[in-house]
mmCIF file as gemmi writes it, N, C-alpha and C atoms, coordinates in Angstrom:
data_model
loop_
_atom_site.group_PDB
_atom_site.id
_atom_site.type_symbol
_atom_site.label_atom_id
_atom_site.label_alt_id
_atom_site.label_comp_id
_atom_site.label_asym_id
_atom_site.label_entity_id
_atom_site.label_seq_id
_atom_site.pdbx_PDB_ins_code
_atom_site.Cartn_x
_atom_site.Cartn_y
_atom_site.Cartn_z
_atom_site.occupancy
_atom_site.B_iso_or_equiv
_atom_site.pdbx_formal_charge
_atom_site.auth_seq_id
_atom_site.auth_asym_id
_atom_site.pdbx_PDB_model_num
ATOM 1 N N . MET Axp A 1 ? 8.843 -4.973 -11.651 1 0 ? 1 A 1
ATOM 2 C CA . MET Axp A 1 ? 8.471 -4.077 -10.563 1 0 ? 1 A 1
ATOM 3 C C . MET Axp A 1 ? 9.757 -3.442 -10.02 1 0 ? 1 A 1
ATOM 4 N N . ASN Axp A 2 ? 9.727 -2.141 -9.851 1 0 ? 2 A 1
ATOM 5 C CA . ASN Axp A 2 ? 10.938 -1.464 -9.398 1 0 ? 2 A 1
ATOM 6 C C . ASN Axp A 2 ? 11.088 -1.54 -7.875 1 0 ? 2 A 1
ATOM 7 N N . ASP Axp A 3 ? 12.231 -1.073 -7.398 1 0 ? 3 A 1
ATOM 8 C CA . ASP Axp A 3 ? 12.544 -1.159 -5.966 1 0 ? 3 A 1
ATOM 9 C C . ASP Axp A 3 ? 11.568 -0.382 -5.099 1 0 ? 3 A 1
ATOM 10 N N . ILE Axp A 4 ? 11.139 0.789 -5.545 1 0 ? 4 A 1
ATOM 11 C CA . ILE Axp A 4 ? 10.219 1.602 -4.745 1 0 ? 4 A 1
ATOM 12 C C . ILE Axp A 4 ? 8.888 0.878 -4.574 1 0 ? 4 A 1
ATOM 13 N N . ASN Axp A 5 ? 8.37 0.297 -5.65 1 0 ? 5 A 1
ATOM 14 C CA . ASN Axp A 5 ? 7.117 -0.452 -5.548 1 0 ? 5 A 1
ATOM 15 C C . ASN Axp A 5 ? 7.26 -1.612 -4.577 1 0 ? 5 A 1
ATOM 16 N N . GLN Axp A 6 ? 8.393 -2.305 -4.643 1 0 ? 6 A 1
ATOM 17 C CA . GLN Axp A 6 ? 8.632 -3.44 -3.763 1 0 ? 6 A 1
ATOM 18 C C . GLN Axp A 6 ? 8.682 -2.992 -2.297 1 0 ? 6 A 1
ATOM 19 N N . ILE Axp A 7 ? 9.316 -1.868 -2.023 1 0 ? 7 A 1
ATOM 20 C CA . ILE Axp A 7 ? 9.407 -1.346 -0.657 1 0 ? 7 A 1
ATOM 21 C C . ILE Axp A 7 ? 8.018 -0.952 -0.154 1 0 ? 7 A 1
ATOM 22 N N . ILE Axp A 8 ? 7.217 -0.335 -1.014 1 0 ? 8 A 1
ATOM 23 C CA . ILE Axp A 8 ? 5.852 0.046 -0.632 1 0 ? 8 A 1
ATOM 24 C C . ILE Axp A 8 ? 5.057 -1.192 -0.239 1 0 ? 8 A 1
ATOM 25 N N . LEU Axp A 9 ? 5.136 -2.241 -1.048 1 0 ? 9 A 1
ATOM 26 C CA . LEU Axp A 9 ? 4.412 -3.479 -0.735 1 0 ? 9 A 1
ATOM 27 C C . LEU Axp A 9 ? 4.877 -4.064 0.6 1 0 ? 9 A 1
ATOM 28 N N . GLU Axp A 10 ? 6.183 -4.033 0.854 1 0 ? 10 A 1
ATOM 29 C CA . GLU Axp A 10 ? 6.709 -4.546 2.126 1 0 ? 10 A 1
ATOM 30 C C . GLU Axp A 10 ? 6.18 -3.715 3.301 1 0 ? 10 A 1
ATOM 31 N N . GLN Axp A 11 ? 6.143 -2.392 3.148 1 0 ? 11 A 1
ATOM 32 C CA . GLN Axp A 11 ? 5.649 -1.527 4.228 1 0 ? 11 A 1
ATOM 33 C C . GLN Axp A 11 ? 4.168 -1.779 4.495 1 0 ? 11 A 1
ATOM 34 N N . LEU Axp A 12 ? 3.395 -2.07 3.463 1 0 ? 12 A 1
ATOM 35 C CA . LEU Axp A 12 ? 1.954 -2.264 3.622 1 0 ? 12 A 1
ATOM 36 C C . LEU Axp A 12 ? 1.589 -3.637 4.186 1 0 ? 12 A 1
ATOM 37 N N . ARG Axp A 13 ? 2.548 -4.553 4.24 1 0 ? 13 A 1
ATOM 38 C CA . ARG Axp A 13 ? 2.27 -5.87 4.814 1 0 ? 13 A 1
ATOM 39 C C . ARG Axp A 13 ? 1.914 -5.768 6.298 1 0 ? 13 A 1
ATOM 40 N N . SER Axp A 14 ? 2.392 -4.736 6.962 1 0 ? 14 A 1
ATOM 41 C CA . SER Axp A 14 ? 2.091 -4.562 8.39 1 0 ? 14 A 1
ATOM 42 C C . SER Axp A 14 ? 0.795 -3.793 8.619 1 0 ? 14 A 1
ATOM 43 N N . GLY Axp A 15 ? 0.112 -3.361 7.562 1 0 ? 15 A 1
ATOM 44 C CA . GLY Axp A 15 ? -1.149 -2.64 7.694 1 0 ? 15 A 1
ATOM 45 C C . GLY Axp A 15 ? -1.187 -1.397 6.824 1 0 ? 15 A 1
ATOM 46 N N . GLY Axp A 16 ? -2.354 -0.755 6.788 1 0 ? 16 A 1
ATOM 47 C CA . GLY Axp A 16 ? -2.543 0.429 5.971 1 0 ? 16 A 1
ATOM 48 C C . GLY Axp A 16 ? -1.681 1.596 6.421 1 0 ? 16 A 1
ATOM 49 N N . LYS Axp A 17 ? -1.254 2.394 5.47 1 0 ? 17 A 1
ATOM 50 C CA . LYS Axp A 17 ? -0.412 3.556 5.759 1 0 ? 17 A 1
ATOM 51 C C . LYS Axp A 17 ? -0.846 4.737 4.893 1 0 ? 17 A 1
ATOM 52 N N . THR Axp A 18 ? -0.574 5.934 5.385 1 0 ? 18 A 1
ATOM 53 C CA . THR Axp A 18 ? -0.839 7.14 4.61 1 0 ? 18 A 1
ATOM 54 C C . THR Axp A 18 ? 0.332 7.392 3.661 1 0 ? 18 A 1
ATOM 55 N N . ALA Axp A 19 ? 0.134 8.293 2.706 1 0 ? 19 A 1
ATOM 56 C CA . ALA Axp A 19 ? 1.215 8.654 1.787 1 0 ? 19 A 1
ATOM 57 C C . ALA Axp A 19 ? 2.396 9.241 2.555 1 0 ? 19 A 1
ATOM 58 N N . GLY Axp A 20 ? 2.115 10.028 3.59 1 0 ? 20 A 1
ATOM 59 C CA . GLY Axp A 20 ? 3.19 10.619 4.392 1 0 ? 20 A 1
ATOM 60 C C . GLY Axp A 20 ? 4.028 9.558 5.087 1 0 ? 20 A 1
ATOM 61 N N . GLU Axp A 21 ? 3.366 8.544 5.634 1 0 ? 21 A 1
ATOM 62 C CA . GLU Axp A 21 ? 4.092 7.455 6.296 1 0 ? 21 A 1
ATOM 63 C C . GLU Axp A 21 ? 4.937 6.666 5.294 1 0 ? 21 A 1
ATOM 64 N N . LEU Axp A 22 ? 4.37 6.431 4.111 1 0 ? 22 A 1
ATOM 65 C CA . LEU Axp A 22 ? 5.131 5.731 3.078 1 0 ? 22 A 1
ATOM 66 C C . LEU Axp A 22 ? 6.32 6.568 2.617 1 0 ? 22 A 1
ATOM 67 N N . LYS Axp A 23 ? 6.094 7.868 2.443 1 0 ? 23 A 1
ATOM 68 C CA . LYS Axp A 23 ? 7.168 8.768 1.999 1 0 ? 23 A 1
ATOM 69 C C . LYS Axp A 23 ? 8.306 8.806 2.999 1 0 ? 23 A 1
ATOM 70 N N . ASP Axp A 24 ? 7.971 8.851 4.297 1 0 ? 24 A 1
ATOM 71 C CA . ASP Axp A 24 ? 9.008 8.871 5.331 1 0 ? 24 A 1
ATOM 72 C C . ASP Axp A 24 ? 9.874 7.616 5.265 1 0 ? 24 A 1
ATOM 73 N N . GLY Axp A 25 ? 9.263 6.478 4.987 1 0 ? 25 A 1
ATOM 74 C CA . GLY Axp A 25 ? 10.019 5.231 4.902 1 0 ? 25 A 1
ATOM 75 C C . GLY Axp A 25 ? 10.863 5.128 3.648 1 0 ? 25 A 1
ATOM 76 N N . LEU Axp A 26 ? 10.456 5.805 2.59 1 0 ? 26 A 1
ATOM 77 C CA . LEU Axp A 26 ? 11.169 5.727 1.312 1 0 ? 26 A 1
ATOM 78 C C . LEU Axp A 26 ? 12.199 6.827 1.127 1 0 ? 26 A 1
ATOM 79 N N . GLU Axp A 27 ? 11.995 7.952 1.788 1 0 ? 27 A 1
ATOM 80 C CA . GLU Axp A 27 ? 12.857 9.122 1.622 1 0 ? 27 A 1
ATOM 81 C C . GLU Axp A 27 ? 12.933 9.528 0.141 1 0 ? 27 A 1
ATOM 82 N N . CYS Axp A 28 ? 11.753 9.709 -0.479 1 0 ? 28 A 1
ATOM 83 C CA . CYS Axp A 28 ? 11.685 10.145 -1.865 1 0 ? 28 A 1
ATOM 84 C C . CYS Axp A 28 ? 10.702 11.313 -1.96 1 0 ? 28 A 1
ATOM 85 N N . SER Axp A 29 ? 10.585 11.884 -3.134 1 0 ? 29 A 1
ATOM 86 C CA . SER Axp A 29 ? 9.662 12.997 -3.323 1 0 ? 29 A 1
ATOM 87 C C . SER Axp A 29 ? 8.237 12.467 -3.461 1 0 ? 29 A 1
ATOM 88 N N . TYR Axp A 30 ? 7.26 13.357 -3.246 1 0 ? 30 A 1
ATOM 89 C CA . TYR Axp A 30 ? 5.864 12.952 -3.402 1 0 ? 30 A 1
ATOM 90 C C . TYR Axp A 30 ? 5.545 12.587 -4.848 1 0 ? 30 A 1
ATOM 91 N N . SER Axp A 31 ? 6.205 13.21 -5.819 1 0 ? 31 A 1
ATOM 92 C CA . SER Axp A 31 ? 5.926 12.882 -7.218 1 0 ? 31 A 1
ATOM 93 C C . SER Axp A 31 ? 6.357 11.45 -7.544 1 0 ? 31 A 1
ATOM 94 N N . VAL Axp A 32 ? 7.501 11.026 -7.018 1 0 ? 32 A 1
ATOM 95 C CA . VAL Axp A 32 ? 7.975 9.654 -7.22 1 0 ? 32 A 1
ATOM 96 C C . VAL Axp A 32 ? 7.03 8.681 -6.514 1 0 ? 32 A 1
ATOM 97 N N . LEU Axp A 33 ? 6.635 9.022 -5.291 1 0 ? 33 A 1
ATOM 98 C CA . LEU Axp A 33 ? 5.719 8.177 -4.533 1 0 ? 33 A 1
ATOM 99 C C . LEU Axp A 33 ? 4.369 8.073 -5.239 1 0 ? 33 A 1
ATOM 100 N N . ASP Axp A 34 ? 3.842 9.192 -5.73 1 0 ? 34 A 1
ATOM 101 C CA . ASP Axp A 34 ? 2.55 9.201 -6.412 1 0 ? 34 A 1
ATOM 102 C C . ASP Axp A 34 ? 2.577 8.298 -7.641 1 0 ? 34 A 1
ATOM 103 N N . ARG Axp A 35 ? 3.639 8.376 -8.414 1 0 ? 35 A 1
ATOM 104 C CA . ARG Axp A 35 ? 3.766 7.539 -9.611 1 0 ? 35 A 1
ATOM 105 C C . ARG Axp A 35 ? 3.789 6.055 -9.227 1 0 ? 35 A 1
ATOM 106 N N . ALA Axp A 36 ? 4.538 5.704 -8.181 1 0 ? 36 A 1
ATOM 107 C CA . ALA Axp A 36 ? 4.617 4.313 -7.733 1 0 ? 36 A 1
ATOM 108 C C . ALA Axp A 36 ? 3.267 3.827 -7.219 1 0 ? 36 A 1
ATOM 109 N N . LEU Axp A 37 ? 2.559 4.669 -6.46 1 0 ? 37 A 1
ATOM 110 C CA . LEU Axp A 37 ? 1.244 4.282 -5.949 1 0 ? 37 A 1
ATOM 111 C C . LEU Axp A 37 ? 0.254 4.055 -7.086 1 0 ? 37 A 1
ATOM 112 N N . ARG Axp A 38 ? 0.274 4.932 -8.094 1 0 ? 38 A 1
ATOM 113 C CA . ARG Axp A 38 ? -0.621 4.758 -9.241 1 0 ? 38 A 1
ATOM 114 C C . ARG Axp A 38 ? -0.326 3.457 -9.982 1 0 ? 38 A 1
ATOM 115 N N . GLU Axp A 39 ? 0.97 3.13 -10.141 1 0 ? 39 A 1
ATOM 116 C CA . GLU Axp A 39 ? 1.34 1.881 -10.8 1 0 ? 39 A 1
ATOM 117 C C . GLU Axp A 39 ? 0.809 0.676 -10.031 1 0 ? 39 A 1
ATOM 118 N N . LEU Axp A 40 ? 0.937 0.708 -8.706 1 0 ? 40 A 1
ATOM 119 C CA . LEU Axp A 40 ? 0.482 -0.415 -7.883 1 0 ? 40 A 1
ATOM 120 C C . LEU Axp A 40 ? -1.042 -0.538 -7.879 1 0 ? 40 A 1
ATOM 121 N N . ILE Axp A 41 ? -1.741 0.594 -7.891 1 0 ? 41 A 1
ATOM 122 C CA . ILE Axp A 41 ? -3.207 0.571 -7.947 1 0 ? 41 A 1
ATOM 123 C C . ILE Axp A 41 ? -3.658 -0.003 -9.296 1 0 ? 41 A 1
ATOM 124 N N . GLU Axp A 42 ? -3.043 0.446 -10.396 1 0 ? 42 A 1
ATOM 125 C CA . GLU Axp A 42 ? -3.401 -0.045 -11.726 1 0 ? 42 A 1
ATOM 126 C C . GLU Axp A 42 ? -3.107 -1.54 -11.875 1 0 ? 42 A 1
ATOM 127 N N . ALA Axp A 43 ? -2.072 -2.027 -11.183 1 0 ? 43 A 1
ATOM 128 C CA . ALA Axp A 43 ? -1.715 -3.446 -11.234 1 0 ? 43 A 1
ATOM 129 C C . ALA Axp A 43 ? -2.539 -4.271 -10.242 1 0 ? 43 A 1
ATOM 130 N N . SER Axp A 44 ? -3.47 -3.621 -9.555 1 0 ? 44 A 1
ATOM 131 C CA . SER Axp A 44 ? -4.346 -4.271 -8.566 1 0 ? 44 A 1
ATOM 132 C C . SER Axp A 44 ? -3.569 -4.914 -7.414 1 0 ? 44 A 1
ATOM 133 N N . GLU Axp A 45 ? -2.439 -4.314 -7.046 1 0 ? 45 A 1
ATOM 134 C CA . GLU Axp A 45 ? -1.654 -4.793 -5.909 1 0 ? 45 A 1
ATOM 135 C C . GLU Axp A 45 ? -2.102 -4.13 -4.602 1 0 ? 45 A 1
ATOM 136 N N . ILE Axp A 46 ? -2.499 -2.851 -4.704 1 0 ? 46 A 1
ATOM 137 C CA . ILE Axp A 46 ? -2.944 -2.126 -3.517 1 0 ? 46 A 1
ATOM 138 C C . ILE Axp A 46 ? -4.264 -1.439 -3.824 1 0 ? 46 A 1
ATOM 139 N N . GLU Axp A 47 ? -4.937 -0.976 -2.763 1 0 ? 47 A 1
ATOM 140 C CA . GLU Axp A 47 ? -6.17 -0.215 -2.951 1 0 ? 47 A 1
ATOM 141 C C . GLU Axp A 47 ? -6.174 0.978 -2.01 1 0 ? 47 A 1
ATOM 142 N N . PRO Axp A 48 ? -6.658 2.12 -2.496 1 0 ? 48 A 1
ATOM 143 C CA . PRO Axp A 48 ? -6.755 3.3 -1.653 1 0 ? 48 A 1
ATOM 144 C C . PRO Axp A 48 ? -8.064 3.277 -0.871 1 0 ? 48 A 1
ATOM 145 N N . GLY Axp A 49 ? -8.048 3.88 0.298 1 0 ? 49 A 1
ATOM 146 C CA . GLY Axp A 49 ? -9.248 4.001 1.11 1 0 ? 49 A 1
ATOM 147 C C . GLY Axp A 49 ? -9.164 5.283 1.922 1 0 ? 49 A 1
ATOM 148 N N . TRP Axp A 50 ? -10.045 5.443 2.875 1 0 ? 50 A 1
ATOM 149 C CA . TRP Axp A 50 ? -10.065 6.634 3.711 1 0 ? 50 A 1
ATOM 150 C C . TRP Axp A 50 ? -10.056 6.229 5.173 1 0 ? 50 A 1
ATOM 151 N N . SER Axp A 51 ? -9.417 7.04 6.016 1 0 ? 51 A 1
ATOM 152 C CA . SER Axp A 51 ? -9.42 6.781 7.453 1 0 ? 51 A 1
ATOM 153 C C . SER Axp A 51 ? -10.801 7.089 8.015 1 0 ? 51 A 1
ATOM 154 N N . ASN Axp A 52 ? -11.103 6.526 9.158 1 0 ? 52 A 1
ATOM 155 C CA . ASN Axp A 52 ? -12.425 6.709 9.773 1 0 ? 52 A 1
ATOM 156 C C . ASN Axp A 52 ? -12.341 7.643 10.978 1 0 ? 52 A 1
ATOM 157 N N . ASP Axp A 53 ? -11.874 8.852 10.77 1 0 ? 53 A 1
ATOM 158 C CA . ASP Axp A 53 ? -11.81 9.798 11.878 1 0 ? 53 A 1
ATOM 159 C C . ASP Axp A 53 ? -12.326 11.164 11.417 1 0 ? 53 A 1
ATOM 160 N N . ASP Axp A 54 ? -12.181 12.179 12.278 1 0 ? 54 A 1
ATOM 161 C CA . ASP Axp A 54 ? -12.711 13.509 11.986 1 0 ? 54 A 1
ATOM 162 C C . ASP Axp A 54 ? -11.989 14.21 10.838 1 0 ? 54 A 1
ATOM 163 N N . CYS Axp A 55 ? -10.742 13.839 10.616 1 0 ? 55 A 1
ATOM 164 C CA . CYS Axp A 55 ? -9.95 14.463 9.556 1 0 ? 55 A 1
ATOM 165 C C . CYS Axp A 55 ? -9.496 13.359 8.602 1 0 ? 55 A 1
ATOM 166 N N . PRO Axp A 56 ? -10.376 12.932 7.685 1 0 ? 56 A 1
ATOM 167 C CA . PRO Axp A 56 ? -10.052 11.777 6.849 1 0 ? 56 A 1
ATOM 168 C C . PRO Axp A 56 ? -8.82 11.989 5.974 1 0 ? 56 A 1
ATOM 169 N N . VAL Axp A 57 ? -7.996 10.979 5.921 1 0 ? 57 A 1
ATOM 170 C CA . VAL Axp A 57 ? -6.824 10.976 5.053 1 0 ? 57 A 1
ATOM 171 C C . VAL Axp A 57 ? -6.847 9.697 4.226 1 0 ? 57 A 1
ATOM 172 N N . ARG Axp A 58 ? -6.155 9.737 3.118 1 0 ? 58 A 1
ATOM 173 C CA . ARG Axp A 58 ? -6.076 8.58 2.225 1 0 ? 58 A 1
ATOM 174 C C . ARG Axp A 58 ? -5.19 7.519 2.861 1 0 ? 58 A 1
ATOM 175 N N . ILE Axp A 59 ? -5.701 6.302 2.938 1 0 ? 59 A 1
ATOM 176 C CA . ILE Axp A 59 ? -4.958 5.171 3.481 1 0 ? 59 A 1
ATOM 177 C C . ILE Axp A 59 ? -4.769 4.158 2.359 1 0 ? 59 A 1
ATOM 178 N N . TYR Axp A 60 ? -3.55 3.677 2.218 1 0 ? 60 A 1
ATOM 179 C CA . TYR Axp A 60 ? -3.268 2.657 1.208 1 0 ? 60 A 1
ATOM 180 C C . TYR Axp A 60 ? -3.067 1.323 1.909 1 0 ? 60 A 1
ATOM 181 N N . GLN Axp A 61 ? -3.596 0.256 1.304 1 0 ? 61 A 1
ATOM 182 C CA . GLN Axp A 61 ? -3.443 -1.07 1.892 1 0 ? 61 A 1
ATOM 183 C C . GLN Axp A 61 ? -3.323 -2.104 0.779 1 0 ? 61 A 1
ATOM 184 N N . LEU Axp A 62 ? -2.793 -3.261 1.133 1 0 ? 62 A 1
ATOM 185 C CA . LEU Axp A 62 ? -2.677 -4.335 0.159 1 0 ? 62 A 1
ATOM 186 C C . LEU Axp A 62 ? -4.062 -4.791 -0.256 1 0 ? 62 A 1
ATOM 187 N N . LYS Axp A 63 ? -4.209 -5.11 -1.501 1 0 ? 63 A 1
ATOM 188 C CA . LYS Axp A 63 ? -5.489 -5.603 -1.998 1 0 ? 63 A 1
ATOM 189 C C . LYS Axp A 63 ? -5.547 -7.103 -1.749 1 0 ? 63 A 1
ATOM 190 N N . ARG Axp A 64 ? -6.67 -7.553 -1.215 1 0 ? 64 A 1
ATOM 191 C CA . ARG Axp A 64 ? -6.827 -8.985 -0.957 1 0 ? 64 A 1
ATOM 192 C C . ARG Axp A 64 ? -7.073 -9.704 -2.263 1 0 ? 64 A 1
ATOM 193 N N . LYS Axp A 65 ? -6.346 -10.746 -2.461 1 0 ? 65 A 1
ATOM 194 C CA . LYS Axp A 65 ? -6.505 -11.566 -3.66 1 0 ? 65 A 1
ATOM 195 C C . LYS Axp A 65 ? -7.596 -12.591 -3.408 1 0 ? 65 A 1
ATOM 196 N N . GLN Axp A 66 ? -8.49 -12.768 -4.352 1 0 ? 66 A 1
ATOM 197 C CA . GLN Axp A 66 ? -9.541 -13.774 -4.208 1 0 ? 66 A 1
ATOM 198 C C . GLN Axp A 66 ? -8.906 -15.153 -4.248 1 0 ? 66 A 1
ATOM 199 N N . GLY Axp A 67 ? -9.388 -16.008 -3.365 1 0 ? 67 A 1
ATOM 200 C CA . GLY Axp A 67 ? -8.864 -17.355 -3.316 1 0 ? 67 A 1
ATOM 201 C C . GLY Axp A 67 ? -7.641 -17.499 -2.445 1 0 ? 67 A 1
ATOM 202 N N . ALA Axp A 68 ? -7.176 -16.419 -1.849 1 0 ? 68 A 1
ATOM 203 C CA . ALA Axp A 68 ? -6.013 -16.5 -0.969 1 0 ? 68 A 1
ATOM 204 C C . ALA Axp A 68 ? -6.417 -17.177 0.335 1 0 ? 68 A 1
ATOM 205 N N . ILE Axp A 69 ? -5.594 -18.089 0.782 1 0 ? 69 A 1
ATOM 206 C CA . ILE Axp A 69 ? -5.862 -18.814 2.024 1 0 ? 69 A 1
ATOM 207 C C . ILE Axp A 69 ? -4.755 -18.472 3.009 1 0 ? 69 A 1
ATOM 208 N N . PRO Axp A 70 ? -5.114 -18.027 4.223 1 0 ? 70 A 1
ATOM 209 C CA . PRO Axp A 70 ? -4.084 -17.733 5.217 1 0 ? 70 A 1
ATOM 210 C C . PRO Axp A 70 ? -3.198 -18.953 5.461 1 0 ? 70 A 1
ATOM 211 N N . PHE Axp A 71 ? -1.923 -18.721 5.694 1 0 ? 71 A 1
ATOM 212 C CA . PHE Axp A 71 ? -0.964 -19.799 5.833 1 0 ? 71 A 1
ATOM 213 C C . PHE Axp A 71 ? -1.234 -20.713 7.019 1 0 ? 71 A 1
ATOM 214 N N . TRP Axp A 72 ? -1.996 -20.242 8.018 1 0 ? 72 A 1
ATOM 215 C CA . TRP Axp A 72 ? -2.207 -21.052 9.209 1 0 ? 72 A 1
ATOM 216 C C . TRP Axp A 72 ? -3.357 -22.055 9.049 1 0 ? 72 A 1
ATOM 217 N N . ILE Axp A 73 ? -4.07 -21.995 7.937 1 0 ? 73 A 1
ATOM 218 C CA . ILE Axp A 73 ? -5.165 -22.928 7.706 1 0 ? 73 A 1
ATOM 219 C C . ILE Axp A 73 ? -4.626 -24.16 6.96 1 0 ? 73 A 1
ATOM 220 N N . ASN Axp A 74 ? -4.719 -25.292 7.598 1 0 ? 74 A 1
ATOM 221 C CA . ASN Axp A 74 ? -4.283 -26.542 6.963 1 0 ? 74 A 1
ATOM 222 C C . ASN Axp A 74 ? -5.506 -27.243 6.388 1 0 ? 74 A 1
ATOM 223 N N . GLN Axp A 75 ? -5.345 -27.748 5.207 1 0 ? 75 A 1
ATOM 224 C CA . GLN Axp A 75 ? -6.453 -28.464 4.587 1 0 ? 75 A 1
ATOM 225 C C . GLN Axp A 75 ? -6.15 -29.942 4.503 1 0 ? 75 A 1
């Protein structure tokens, strides 16, 4: 996984973000960002969605892994 993909994953840990928000944090071109997002979607690391407002935009978020248990749950 390259550095850009790793930075995207780190940014998404705090919640969903638009491509513009991700681009601002990376300071790269949209073509580089688009390629990285496609790689992460194909690897099932992130999932695209839509915002729930009057002007919908694409929101990217981390994909939940099945079987993942939050760290605060003790068994």
